[in-house]
C-alpha positions in Angstrom: 101.1 66.7 75.6 98.6 69.3 74.2 96.6 71.4 76.6 93.0 70.4 77.2 90.5 72.2 74.9 87.6 72.7 77.4 85.3 74.3 74.8 85.7 71.5 72.3 85.3 68.9 75.0 82.0 70.5 76.2 80.7 71.3 72.7 82.3 69.1 70.0 80.2 70.5 67.2 80.9 74.1 68.2 84.6 73.2 68.4 84.5 71.9 64.8 83.0 75.1 63.6 85.5 77.3 65.5 89.1 76.4 64.6 91.6 77.5 67.2 95.2 78.6 66.6 97.1 77.5 69.7 99.0 80.6 70.8 98.5 80.5 74.6 100.1 78.4 77.3 97.1 76.9 78.9 95.7 76.3 81.4 97.0 79.2 83.4 97.5 78.4 87.1 95.2 79.4 89.9 96.6 79.6 93.4 95.2 80.4 96.8 96.9 83.0 99.0 96.5 84.4 102.5 96.6 88.3 102.4 96.5 90.9 105.2 94.2 93.9 105.0 93.0 96.4 107.6 90.1 94.1 108.5 92.3 91.1 109.1 93.5 88.1 107.1 91.6 87.0 104.0 91.9 84.1 101.6 92.2 85.1 97.9 92.7 83.1 94.8 94.6 84.5 91.8 94.0 83.3 88.3 97.4 84.0 86.6 96.3 84.9 83.1 99.5 87.1 82.9 101.2 83.8 82.0 99.3 83.0 78.8 102.4 83.4 76.7 106.2 84.0 76.6 105.9 86.4 73.6 103.3 88.5 75.4 101.0 87.4 78.1 97.7 88.8 79.5 94.1 88.4 78.5 94.3 89.2 74.7 96.0 85.9 73.7 92.9 83.8 74.4 90.8 86.0 72.1 93.3 85.9 69.2 93.3 82.1 69.2 89.8 82.2 67.8 90.1 85.4 65.7 93.2 84.6 63.6 91.8 81.4 62.1 88.8 83.2 60.8 91.0 85.8 59.3 93.0 83.1 57.5 89.8 81.3 56.3 88.8 84.6 54.6 92.2 84.8 52.9 93.3 88.0 54.7 96.9 89.0 54.7 96.8 91.8 57.2 95.3 92.3 60.7 94.0 95.7 61.7 92.9 96.8 65.1 92.4 99.8 67.4 93.5 101.1 70.8 95.1 103.9 72.7 98.8 104.7 72.2 99.9 102.4 75.0 97.3 99.7 74.3 98.2 96.2 75.5 95.6 94.8 73.1 97.1 96.5 70.1 100.6 95.4 71.0 99.6 91.8 71.7 97.6 91.7 68.5 100.6 93.0 66.5 103.1 90.6 68.1 101.0 87.5 67.6 99.9 88.6 64.1 103.5 88.6 63.0 104.0 85.2 64.6 100.9 83.9 62.8 102.2 85.2 59.4 100.1 88.4 59.1 101.1 92.0 58.6 99.5 94.3 61.2 98.2 97.9 61.2 97.2 99.5 64.5 95.0 102.6 64.6 95.9 104.4 67.8 94.4 107.3 69.7 95.9 109.5 72.3 95.7 108.7 76.1 97.0 109.9 79.4 100.7 109.5 79.4 102.6 107.0 81.6 106.1 105.5 81.5 104.6 102.4 79.8 103.4 104.1 76.7 106.9 104.9 75.3 108.1 101.4 75.7 105.0 100.0 74.2 105.4 102.2 71.1 109.0 101.2 70.8 108.0 97.6 70.9 105.5 98.2 68.1 108.3 99.9 66.0 110.6 96.9 66.6 107.9 94.5 65.6 107.4 96.4 62.3 103.8 97.3 63.1 102.2 100.0 60.9 101.1 102.7 63.3 98.4 105.1 62.3 97.1 108.1 64.3 93.4 107.6 64.7 90.8 110.1 65.8 88.4 112.9 64.8 84.8 112.9 63.9 83.1 109.9 62.2 83.8 111.2 58.6 87.5 111.7 59.5 87.9 108.3 61.0 86.2 106.6 58.1 88.5 108.4 55.7 91.6 107.2 57.7 90.3 103.6 57.5 89.7 103.8 53.7 93.1 105.4 53.0 95.0 102.8 55.0 93.0 99.5 54.4 91.4 99.7 51.0 92.6 96.8 48.9 95.0 95.4 51.5 93.0 92.2 52.4 92.7 93.3 56.1 90.7 91.5 58.8 89.5 94.2 61.3 89.6 93.3 65.0 87.5 95.7 67.2 89.1 97.5 70.1 90.0 95.1 72.8 89.4 92.1 70.6 85.8 92.0 72.0 83.9 90.6 69.0 81.7 87.6 69.8 84.5 85.4 68.4 87.1 86.9 70.7 84.7 86.6 73.6 84.5 82.8 72.9 88.1 82.6 73.9 87.0 83.6 77.4 84.1 81.2 77.4 86.8 78.6 77.1 88.6 80.5 79.9 85.6 80.2 82.2 85.3 76.5 81.5 89.0 76.2 82.3 88.4 77.9 85.7 85.5 75.6 86.3 87.7 72.6 85.6 90.2 73.8 88.2 87.4 73.9 90.7 86.2 70.5 89.7 89.8 69.1 90.1 89.9 70.6 93.6 92.8 72.9 92.7 90.8 75.9 94.1 87.5 76.4 95.8 84.5 77.5 93.8 84.7 81.3 93.7 81.7 83.3 94.9 83.0 86.4 93.2 85.5 87.0 90.4 87.1 90.4 89.8 88.4 91.5 86.4 89.0 94.8 84.7 86.4 95.5 81.9 87.3 97.8 79.1 85.5 96.4 76.1 83.9 93.6 78.2 84.8 90.5 76.2 86.9 89.1 79.0 84.2 89.5 81.7 81.3 88.4 79.4 83.2 85.3 78.2 84.1 84.2 81.8 80.5 84.7 82.9 79.2 82.6 80.0 81.8 79.8 80.7 81.0 79.7 84.4 77.3 79.6 83.7 77.7 76.7 81.2 79.6 74.8 84.0 76.8 75.4 86.4 78.6 77.8 88.7 76.7 80.7 90.1 79.8 82.9 90.6 79.3 86.6 90.4 81.7 88.2 87.9 82.5 91.7 89.0 83.3 93.6 85.8 85.3 96.6 87.0 84.8 99.4 84.5 88.1 100.9 83.3 86.9 102.7 80.1 84.4 105.4 79.4 80.7 104.7 79.7 80.4 105.3 75.9 82.3 102.0 75.5 81.6 100.1 78.7 78.0 100.2 79.8 75.2 97.8 80.6 73.5 98.0 77.2 76.7 97.3 75.3 77.4 94.4 77.7 74.0 92.8 77.1 74.4 93.2 73.3 77.8 91.4 73.4 76.5 88.7 75.8 73.4 88.0 73.7 75.3 88.0 70.4 78.0 85.6 71.7 75.4 83.1 73.0 73.3 83.5 69.8 76.3 82.8 67.5 77.4 79.8 69.6 73.9 78.4 69.4 73.7 79.0 65.7 76.8 76.8 65.2 75.8 74.2 67.8 72.3 73.9 69.1 73.5 71.8 72.1 74.6 75.1 73.7 71.9 75.7 76.3 69.3 78.3 75.2 69.1 79.9 78.7 72.8 80.5 79.2 72.6 84.2 78.7 69.9 84.4 81.4 72.0 82.3 83.8 75.1 84.5 83.6 75.9 86.6 86.7 77.7 89.8 85.9 77.9 92.9 88.1 79.2 96.1 86.6 81.4 98.1 89.1 81.5 101.8 88.2 83.0 103.2 91.3 86.7 102.7 90.6 87.1 104.4 87.1 88.3 107.7 88.5 88.9 110.8 86.3 89.4 108.9 83.1 91.0 106.1 81.1 94.5 105.3 82.2 94.2 107.9 85.0 94.9 106.5 88.4 93.1 107.2 91.7 94.6 107.0 95.2 92.7 103.7 95.6 94.3 102.4 92.4 97.8 103.2 93.7 97.0 101.6 97.1 95.8 98.5 95.3 98.9 98.3 93.2 101.0 98.5 96.4 98.9 95.9 98.1 99.3 93.4 95.2 103.0 93.9 95.2 103.3 93.5 99.0 100.9 90.6 99.5 100.9 88.7 96.2 104.2 89.8 94.5 102.1 90.8 91.5 103.0 93.7 89.2 99.8 95.7 88.4 99.3 98.9 86.3 97.0 101.8 86.8 94.8 101.4 83.7 93.2 98.0 84.1 94.5 95.7 86.8 95.0 98.4 89.5 91.4 99.4 89.2 90.1 95.8 89.3 92.2 95.2 92.4 90.9 98.4 94.0 87.4 97.0 93.8 88.5 93.7 95.3 90.4 95.3 98.1 87.4 97.5 99.0 85.2 94.4 99.1 87.6 92.5 101.2 87.2 95.1 103.9 83.6 94.2 104.3 82.9 91.7 107.2 81.1 89.2 105.0 84.1 88.8 102.7 85.6 86.5 105.4 83.1 83.8 104.6 83.1 83.8 100.8 85.6 82.8 98.2 87.1 85.6 96.1 89.1 85.3 92.9 91.2 88.0 91.1 91.7 87.3 87.4 95.1 88.8 86.6 95.1 90.1 83.0 98.4 92.1 82.8 101.2 90.8 80.6 104.1 89.3 82.5 106.5 89.1 79.6 109.0 92.0 79.9 109.2 94.5 77.1 112.9 94.3 76.2 113.0 97.8 74.8 114.0 101.2 76.2 111.5 104.0 76.7 113.9 106.5 74.9 112.8 108.5 72.0 113.3 106.3 68.9 116.3 107.2 66.6 114.2 106.4 63.5 111.0 108.3 63.9 109.7 107.8 60.3 107.3 105.0 61.3 106.0 106.9 64.3 103.0 109.3 63.9 104.7 112.7 64.6 102.3 113.7 67.4 103.1 110.5 69.3 106.5 112.0 70.1 104.7 113.6 73.1 105.0 110.2 74.9 108.8 110.3 74.9 111.0 112.5 77.0 113.1 115.0 75.1 
């Protein structure tokens, strides 16, 4: 039996205009837990979006379901995207691009090192992804793109997959969560917590919940620099996503953007992207101890840190909290050792491997 298509069910005309490539295992489960914190026992619901796929899980798969069909419609043969060296988005895009029949180029910039980066790069090499070192001033970056994409029939996916089309994948995700509430699987959440790097996940969830009539506050916990994740950029993505949905289907309510409820949480970013704070590490330990969840310090650890801080407040005992888990659960079956064949690896990425 095929999984429900909540977006198409709610807006059939929109669904006809937005073909979907079924990559994800949906709906992902949502389960209620009792957890112990310093302030006492709290009830917490977890939305397990780490289980979106066996090939690679996490939040990127929902976005790719709507992006890849558009690339095919435009007769593209290659997918190109961006990220840091250890980017989950870049890896998920490359793995699913190959599954969907595309070649893939990933333009990668440097980041703070962690044990996960080397394994991620090795997985990219095993997948046959073309890896390009990306950085410098605007003219340099433009030159890199021209040199590597000109004439190659490439569809470019922005960093994090957070185009309006990718965001629609999480509009469907918000509707999926609302259906789980309607089916009495979980209580209606007063607050949802999710890491926000390029904002497509948080914006899409907020739109989907608003369409469903839920007044849930989506806490978008900032995990990237303010040059990328900020209130103005979030409003642009929100308004464009709703405008494009309405352009394709005028039954999409005109006031949806105004009814979304998103709160940006800036206090848990720490010293930089992929750099942990003590609160991050405490939250990772909490998730392992209380929920048996594996988190990482770039996205999910910081989102959980915001949630744990809020759970310490007395009023949290009387509201429903939900953590949207976005970290891939499919193990990377590769070593973190320095690759034997380094020809496909940008030379300065060797810094992420031990000698």
